[in-house]
C-alpha positions as CSV (number, residue, x, y, z in Angstrom):
1,M,32.4,-0.2,61.8
2,K,36.0,1.0,62.3
3,I,38.3,2.3,59.6
4,T,41.5,4.3,59.6
5,L,41.6,7.8,58.1
6,T,44.0,6.5,55.4
7,E,41.6,3.8,54.4
8,L,38.7,6.1,54.4
9,A,40.5,8.7,52.2
10,T,41.2,5.9,49.6
11,K,37.6,4.7,49.6
12,I,36.0,8.1,49.1
13,G,38.7,9.5,46.7
14,A,40.1,12.2,49.0
15,E,43.6,13.4,49.8
16,L,44.3,13.0,53.5
17,K,46.2,15.8,55.2
18,A,46.9,14.7,58.8
19,S,49.7,14.0,61.2
20,N,48.4,10.5,61.9
21,S,45.9,8.0,60.7
22,Q,43.6,7.3,63.6
23,I,40.6,5.0,63.8
24,I,37.2,6.5,62.7
25,T,33.9,5.0,63.9
26,G,31.3,7.3,62.4
27,I,30.2,10.5,60.8
28,A,28.4,13.5,62.4
29,P,27.7,17.3,61.8
30,L,30.5,19.7,62.4
31,N,29.1,21.0,65.7
32,K,28.5,17.5,67.1
33,A,31.3,15.3,65.8
34,N,33.8,13.9,68.3
35,Q,37.4,12.9,67.9
36,Q,36.4,9.5,66.5
37,Q,34.1,10.9,63.9
38,I,34.5,12.8,60.6
39,S,32.3,15.6,59.2
40,F,32.1,17.5,56.0
41,F,31.9,21.2,54.9
42,S,30.2,22.2,51.7
43,S,28.5,25.6,52.6
44,N,30.0,28.8,53.8
45,K,27.2,29.4,56.2
46,Y,28.7,26.7,58.4
47,R,32.2,28.3,58.4
48,N,32.0,29.2,62.1
49,E,31.2,25.6,63.0
50,L,34.2,24.5,60.8
51,T,36.6,26.6,62.8
52,K,35.4,25.1,66.1
53,T,34.7,21.5,65.2
54,Q,36.1,18.7,67.3
55,A,35.9,16.1,64.5
56,A,38.8,13.8,63.8
57,A,38.8,15.1,60.2
58,V,36.6,17.2,57.8
59,I,35.9,16.5,54.2
60,L,36.3,19.8,52.3
61,T,37.7,21.6,49.3
62,E,41.3,22.7,48.9
63,K,40.3,26.4,49.2
64,N,38.7,25.9,52.6
65,Q,41.6,24.2,54.2
66,S,42.8,27.3,56.0
67,F,39.6,27.5,58.1
68,C,40.0,23.9,59.4
69,K,42.2,23.2,62.5
70,V,41.8,19.4,62.4
71,A,42.8,16.7,59.8
72,K,41.5,17.3,56.3
73,L,40.1,15.0,53.7
74,V,40.5,17.2,50.6
75,M,38.4,16.6,47.5
76,D,36.5,18.7,44.8
77,N,33.0,17.6,45.9
78,P,32.8,17.3,49.7
79,Y,29.1,16.4,49.6
80,L,29.9,13.4,47.3
81,G,32.6,12.5,49.8
82,Y,30.1,12.6,52.6
83,A,27.7,10.4,50.7
84,K,30.4,7.8,50.1
85,A,31.5,7.9,53.7
86,A,27.9,7.7,55.1
87,T,27.4,4.7,52.9
88,L,30.4,3.0,54.3
89,F,29.2,3.5,57.9
90,N,25.6,2.5,57.1
91,P,25.8,-0.5,54.7
92,I,22.7,-2.1,53.4
93,I,22.2,-5.4,55.1
94,P,20.2,-7.7,52.9
95,K,17.3,-9.7,54.5
96,P,17.6,-13.5,54.5
97,P,15.3,-15.4,52.1
98,K,11.8,-15.8,53.6
99,I,8.1,-15.7,52.8
100,H,6.1,-14.6,55.8
101,P,3.2,-17.0,56.6
102,S,0.7,-14.1,56.4
103,A,1.7,-13.3,52.8
104,Y,-0.3,-14.5,49.8
105,V,1.8,-15.7,46.9
106,S,0.0,-17.1,43.8
107,P,1.2,-20.5,42.8
108,D,1.6,-19.0,39.3
109,A,4.0,-16.3,40.4
110,I,7.7,-16.9,39.7
111,L,10.0,-16.0,42.7
112,D,13.7,-16.5,42.9
113,S,14.7,-18.6,45.9
114,S,16.6,-15.7,47.5
115,V,13.6,-13.2,47.8
116,Y,12.3,-11.8,51.0
117,I,8.5,-11.4,51.3
118,G,7.2,-9.5,54.4
119,P,3.9,-9.8,56.3
120,Q,0.5,-9.2,54.6
121,V,2.0,-9.1,51.1
122,V,0.0,-10.1,48.0
123,I,1.7,-11.3,44.9
124,E,-0.6,-12.2,42.0
125,A,-0.3,-14.7,39.2
126,G,2.4,-14.2,36.6
127,A,4.5,-11.8,38.7
128,K,8.2,-12.4,38.4
129,L,10.7,-11.4,41.2
130,G,14.4,-11.6,40.6
131,K,17.4,-12.4,42.8
132,S,17.5,-10.9,46.3
133,V,14.3,-8.8,45.8
134,E,12.9,-7.5,49.1
135,I,9.2,-6.8,49.5
136,G,8.1,-5.0,52.6
137,P,4.9,-5.5,54.6
138,G,1.6,-4.7,53.0
139,C,2.8,-4.5,49.5
140,V,0.7,-5.5,46.5
141,I,2.3,-6.9,43.4
142,E,-0.4,-7.4,40.7
143,S,-0.4,-9.9,37.9
144,N,2.4,-10.0,35.3
145,V,4.6,-7.5,37.1
146,E,8.4,-8.0,36.7
147,I,10.9,-6.8,39.3
148,G,14.6,-7.2,38.7
149,A,17.4,-8.3,41.0
150,N,18.2,-6.5,44.3
151,C,15.2,-4.2,44.2
152,Q,13.7,-3.1,47.5
153,L,10.0,-2.2,48.1
154,K,9.3,-0.7,51.4
155,A,6.0,-0.9,53.2
156,N,2.6,-0.6,51.5
157,V,3.9,-0.1,47.9
158,T,1.4,-1.1,45.1
159,I,2.8,-2.2,41.8
160,C,0.0,-2.6,39.2
161,S,-0.2,-4.9,36.2
162,G,2.0,-4.0,33.2
163,T,4.9,-2.6,35.3
164,Q,8.5,-3.7,34.7
165,I,11.2,-2.6,37.2
166,G,14.9,-3.0,36.5
167,Q,17.7,-3.9,39.0
168,R,18.6,-2.2,42.3
169,T,15.6,0.1,42.3
170,I,14.3,1.3,45.7
171,I,10.6,2.3,46.1
172,H,9.6,3.9,49.4
173,P,6.4,3.5,51.5
174,G,3.0,4.2,49.9
175,A,4.2,4.7,46.3
176,V,1.7,3.5,43.6
177,I,3.2,2.5,40.3
178,G,1.1,1.7,37.2
179,S,-2.3,2.9,38.3
180,D,-4.7,4.1,35.5
181,G,-3.9,7.4,33.9
182,F,-6.4,10.2,33.8
183,G,-8.1,9.3,30.5
184,N,-11.7,10.5,30.0
185,A,-13.7,11.3,26.9
186,N,-16.7,13.7,27.1
187,D,-20.0,12.4,25.7
188,N,-22.5,15.3,25.8
189,G,-21.5,16.3,29.3
190,Q,-20.9,12.8,30.7
191,W,-17.4,11.4,31.2
192,I,-16.6,8.1,29.5
193,K,-13.5,6.3,30.9
194,V,-10.7,5.6,28.4
195,P,-9.0,2.3,29.1
196,Q,-5.3,2.7,29.9
197,L,-3.6,-0.1,27.8
198,G,0.1,0.8,28.4
199,G,2.4,0.0,31.3
200,V,5.3,1.5,33.2
201,L,8.9,0.8,32.5
202,I,11.4,1.7,35.3
203,G,15.1,1.3,34.7
204,N,18.0,0.3,36.9
205,D,19.2,2.2,40.0
206,V,16.1,4.3,40.3
207,E,14.8,5.6,43.6
208,I,11.1,6.6,44.1
209,G,9.9,8.5,47.2
210,S,7.0,7.9,49.5
211,N,3.5,8.4,48.2
212,T,4.7,9.2,44.7
213,T,2.4,8.0,41.9
214,I,3.3,7.0,38.4
215,D,0.4,6.3,36.0
216,K,0.5,3.6,33.3
217,G,0.5,4.8,29.6
218,A,-2.7,5.1,27.6
219,L,-1.4,3.1,24.7
220,E,2.4,3.2,25.0
221,D,4.4,3.0,28.3
222,T,5.3,5.6,30.9
223,I,9.1,5.5,31.2
224,I,11.5,6.3,34.1
225,A,15.1,5.8,32.8
226,N,18.1,4.5,34.6
227,G,19.4,6.4,37.7
228,A,16.4,8.8,38.0
229,R,15.6,10.1,41.4
230,L,12.0,10.9,42.3
231,D,11.2,12.5,45.7
232,N,8.0,12.1,47.8
233,L,4.5,13.1,46.7
234,I,5.2,13.4,42.9
235,Q,2.5,12.9,40.4
236,I,3.6,11.5,37.0
237,A,0.8,11.2,34.5
238,H,0.4,8.7,31.6
239,N,3.0,8.4,28.9
240,V,5.5,10.8,30.6
241,Q,9.2,9.9,29.9
242,I,11.9,10.9,32.3
243,G,15.6,10.6,31.2
244,E,18.6,9.1,32.9
245,H,19.8,10.6,36.2
246,T,17.2,13.3,36.3
247,A,16.2,14.3,39.8
248,I,12.7,15.6,40.7
249,A,11.9,17.2,44.1
250,G,8.7,16.7,46.1
251,C,5.2,17.9,45.2
252,V,5.9,18.1,41.4
253,G,3.1,17.5,39.0
254,I,3.8,16.4,35.4
255,A,1.0,16.2,33.0
256,G,0.6,13.5,30.3
257,S,2.9,12.8,27.4
258,T,5.7,15.2,28.5
259,F,9.3,14.3,27.8
260,I,12.0,15.3,30.3
261,G,15.6,14.7,29.2
262,K,18.7,13.5,31.0
263,N,20.4,15.1,33.9
264,C,17.6,17.6,34.6
265,L,16.9,19.1,38.0
266,I,13.2,19.9,38.8
267,G,12.7,21.8,42.0
268,G,9.9,21.2,44.5
269,G,6.4,22.2,43.7
270,V,7.0,22.7,40.0
271,G,4.0,22.2,37.7
272,I,4.7,20.9,34.2
273,S,2.0,21.0,31.5
274,G,1.3,18.1,29.1
275,H,2.8,17.3,25.7
276,L,5.9,19.3,26.3
277,E,9.6,18.6,25.7
278,I,12.3,19.5,28.2
279,V,15.8,18.9,26.8
280,D,18.8,17.5,28.7
281,N,20.6,19.5,31.4
282,V,17.7,21.8,32.3
283,C,17.2,23.1,35.8
284,V,13.7,24.4,36.8
285,T,13.7,26.2,40.1
286,G,11.1,25.4,42.8
287,G,7.5,26.6,42.4
288,S,7.8,27.3,38.7
289,I,5.1,26.6,36.2
290,V,6.2,25.2,32.8
291,L,3.7,25.8,30.1
292,R,6.0,25.6,27.0
293,S,8.7,23.3,25.9
294,I,12.2,24.0,26.9
295,K,14.6,23.4,24.0
296,K,17.8,24.8,25.4
297,A,19.8,23.7,28.4
298,G,20.0,26.2,31.3
299,V,18.3,27.3,34.5
300,Y,14.6,28.4,34.3
301,S,12.3,30.1,36.8
302,S,8.8,31.6,37.0
303,G,6.6,33.1,39.7
304,T,7.0,35.9,42.2
305,P,9.1,35.3,45.3
306,I,7.4,35.9,48.7
307,E,7.3,39.5,50.0
308,N,5.4,41.7,52.5
309,N,1.7,41.3,51.7
310,Q,1.1,45.0,51.3
311,H,3.9,45.3,48.7
312,W,2.8,42.1,47.0
313,H,-0.9,43.4,46.8
314,R,0.3,46.7,45.3
315,N,2.4,45.0,42.7
316,Y,-0.4,42.6,41.9
317,L,-2.7,45.5,41.1
318,R,-0.1,47.0,38.9
319,F,0.4,43.7,37.2
320,K,-3.3,43.7,36.1
321,Q,-2.7,47.1,34.5
322,L,0.4,46.0,32.5
323,N,-1.6,45.5,29.2
324,E,-3.2,48.9,29.5
325,M,0.1,50.6,30.3
326,A,1.8,48.8,27.3
327,Q,-0.9,50.0,24.9
328,R,-0.6,53.6,26.2
329,L,3.2,53.4,25.8
330,K,2.8,52.2,22.3
331,K,0.5,55.1,21.4
332,L,3.0,57.5,22.9
333,E,5.8,56.0,20.8
334,L,3.7,56.1,17.6
335,G,2.9,59.7,18.4
336,K,6.6,60.6,18.1
């Protein structure tokens, strides 16, 4: 692809500050970009690279212009500009309609004529696939699954019965959507499986990372709302609800029946207990443990950051003594 700087500025919503509008052929990091590529600057730790870059132009904020010696594409959010530019240079090329001969498609499945079905795919009875759906190799689509238009399932994705997926959703390799939730009743020391009778509802424009699992609901549905972003290796238990445009990083575990609102950010490795409510616009930093509902927007953290083992061990011993120290302090205060 080739595009002029002027055209590029218009498409990404930036103000171009340059002496000419040359042809651009790609995008690269500051320290590797050449005179036919653009780059972006969004973190001060790369300022030295910004001053030395050989890029044709750099996407940056107005306040950082003075550090840049090449043409500038000025906008408030350079990372957003980078995302738009990268999309222009790496367009999604839809696959032509095809059903691979090694795939099994039930005669009772309903497939739009524009779908692509890769090798070794299994599509069971009652499944419905919309316009331009792409199913990668080794995927399993169980009975009565509905997948909306322009969805992409990469390799070895499993979609279990009772799952409905909206339009333009992307699911990466190894994800499992709609498997049974962890429902068990104890009968005098023996576990009795509780049937999981709900499903999974996934909205439009959702992206689900590799090897992430989303359990079906026990009675009602597990819900992932429009625009949500789920990273790799996330466990979402039965009846969880995740609001619109919430982003969840890798290795997060969310226990059953927890509600997470809109526009939340959940950092990597966070553990969230069950039957909680997290309101809109909450950020939980990486490695935190959430044991109570969060009812006010803001940034929340828990845990102790890493430090020298000797110091950490000393602080840990003192932590175990906190209750005793508090009681002694209370007695001293009462003595006054």
